[in-house]
C-alpha positions in Angstrom: 63.0 -0.3 -4.6 60.1 -2.1 -6.1 61.5 -5.5 -5.2 61.8 -4.4 -1.5 58.2 -3.2 -1.4 57.1 -6.6 -2.9 59.1 -8.5 -0.2 57.5 -6.2 2.5 54.0 -6.9 1.2 54.7 -10.6 0.9 56.1 -10.7 4.5 53.1 -8.9 5.9 50.6 -11.1 4.0 52.4 -14.3 5.1 52.7 -13.0 8.7 49.0 -12.4 8.8 48.2 -15.8 7.4 50.5 -17.6 9.8 49.2 -15.4 12.6 45.7 -16.8 12.1 47.0 -20.4 11.6 49.3 -20.6 14.6 47.5 -21.8 17.8 47.4 -19.7 21.0 49.9 -21.9 22.9 52.5 -21.5 20.1 52.0 -17.8 20.1 52.4 -17.7 23.9 55.7 -19.7 23.6 57.0 -17.4 20.9 56.2 -14.3 22.9 57.7 -15.8 26.0 60.9 -16.7 24.1 61.2 -13.1 22.7 60.6 -11.6 26.2 63.3 -13.9 27.7 65.7 -12.9 25.0 65.0 -9.2 25.5 65.6 -9.6 29.3 69.0 -11.3 28.5 70.0 -8.6 26.1 68.9 -5.8 28.5 71.0 -7.5 31.2 74.0 -7.5 29.0 73.6 -3.9 28.2 73.1 -2.9 31.8 76.2 -4.8 33.0 78.3 -3.3 30.2 77.1 0.2 31.0 77.9 -0.4 34.6 81.4 -1.5 33.6 81.8 1.6 31.5 80.7 3.8 34.5 83.3 2.1 36.6 86.0 2.7 34.1 85.0 6.4 33.8 85.1 6.7 37.6 88.5 5.1 37.7 89.8 7.5 35.1 88.4 10.5 37.0 90.0 9.4 40.2 93.3 8.9 38.4 93.1 12.4 36.9 92.3 13.9 40.3 95.3 12.1 41.8 97.6 13.7 39.2 96.3 17.2 39.9 
């Protein structure tokens, strides 16, 4: 537990130091890369959820056909 808290504090301190040292252009590139990755992941989630909805509708139609 104590070790995890030390790592957390160390990460926050190093992140703050690097945040001040990294120039604005690099920060913009990093943020843009993160946003692009988030868009890709949301696209994957959306397409898989659409596939799941299609599968559910197919099953519903099959069950209705049996009734």
